[in-house]
N, C-alpha and C positions, 0 to 999 in steps of 0.2 A: 478881480477879473471874473468873467462869466463864461461858462461853456455854452456855446450857441448850438442850435439845432441845425444840422446839415440837411438840406433838401435832397430828396432822392428821386432819381429818374423813375417814372416819367412826369414828375411834377411840372406843370406848365410854367411855373415861375422861373424855372431854369432856362427857359427859352426867351426871356426878356432881354432886350438890348440894355446894357448898362450905360448910364449917363456919366459924362466926365465930372470930375471933382473940380469945382470952380476955385475953391480956396481950401487948403488943408487946415482943419480946425481941431479943437480938443476932442470933439465927439468922434472924429475920424481916428484919432490916435487911440481912443478907448476901444473902438471897433477893431483896430489893428491888434491891440493887445488881446482882446477876446478871441480874435481869429487865430492868433498863434496858439493860445491855450487850447482852443477847439481842435486845431490841426494836430498839435503834439499829442493830445489825448486820444485822437481817433484810431490809430496814429496815421499820419500822412506826411507828405513832403511839400504839399502846396495846397492853397485854398484861395478861391476867388470870392469876393464879397457877394456876388449873386447866389452862391451856394448856401449862404446863410441869410438869404432873403433881404439882402441890401444891394439893390440894383445900381451900384456905382462902380466906376472903373478903378478898382483897387484889388490887389492880390498880395498874398504873402507866400514866401517860399523858404524852405530850409532843407537842403539836401545833404547836410552834414550827418555823420554817424551819431553825433552826440547832441543834436539839437542846439548847437552853439554858433550857428552862422545865419541868423535870421535876415531876410531880405524883404523889403517892402517896395512895391512898384505901384505908383498911383499914376493913372492916365498913361500906361505904357504904350510904346510904339516901337515896332520892329523896324530898324533902319536898313539892315542887310541880313541876308540869309545865305547859308551854304547849300550845297546839293543835299536833298533829303536822304535819310537812311531810316532803317526800321528799328524801332525799340518797343519793347513790351510795356504797355501802360495799364494802369488801373485808375480808379477815380473814387473819391469819398462819396460822390453822389450816385455811383453805380457800384455799390459794395459787393465784393466777392467775385468780380469779373476782371480778367486781364486779357488783353488782346494786343497784337502787333499793329502799330500805327507808323506811318511814314511822316517824319518831321525832320527839319534841318537840325544837324548836330552842332552847328555853330551859328550864332546870331549876334547882332549888335542891337542893343535896345536903348531907348531913351525913356525916362520916366521922372516922376517926382519922388523924393524920399518921404519919410514920415513927418518931416518938418516942412514939406512943401518946396524943398530945394531941388532944382533940376539936376539930373546927372545922366551920363551915358555909361554903358558897360558892355563888355564882350562876355558872352556865356557860351560854354560848350558842354557836350555830353549831356548827362542827366539834368543839369541846371538849365541848359538851353531847351531841352524837351519839356521840362516842367513849366518853364515860363510860357512856352507856346501853348501847352495844354491849358494852363490857367487863363491865358489871354482869350482862348476860345470861349471860355465861360462868360467873359465880358461881352461877347457877341451872340450869346444864346446858343452856343454850339457845344456839343458833348463829344467825347471820344467815340461813342457808339455811332456817331454820324459818319465816321470813316469806315464802318463795317458794312458788310452786305445787309440787305434788307432782312434776309432770313436770320442772321445772327442777331441783329437788332431786335427783331420781333421775339425771338426766344428769350433774350435778356429781359425785355420789357415784361413779357408774360410771367417769367419767374419772379421778378421783383414785385410785380403787382400782387401775385399770390402771397409772397412773404409779407407784404404790407397789409393785406387783408387779414392774414393770420395774426399779425401783431395787434391789429385793431379789434379783433374779435375777443371779447372777454371769455376767459376760461371759466367753465362752470365750477362753482365752489362745491367742495365735498363736505357734506355734513358729517360730524363725528358719529362713529358707530355707536349705537345704543345697546 
């Protein structure tokens, strides 16, 4: 397995619409395995394929305490939603920021599993919120889009500054003579 690079806001690739997976193949399953490794290492509880520069409708989730309940959703579709409630969210593509977002706390979703077999499931609480968060990535939407323009601008500027600092090589120090 390979640890993938997670794109960070405001990378424009995060805004692409993901395309449906026509048929689940071995290369998709390898991507799924790599995404789980990347998500667990980050650490996170959800990761969508567009976050690792794969613009397809695929996401992985594991909200368990011990990383022992992996869930794969390919071409997910929300069938029903409950009334929204507020939950604090963060995002691997927006590192270090957490904000309150309104999302349904219960959903029913249909998708394909890692073998391409269709299924439906009910999700509630953190799992429901996580699925909706990751599904937004499939549509080029980030949790910062739910925030005020002022908050979004501050987050963007701070992350751009951090990205510039990481990209700037540090001057090497010559040994003292």
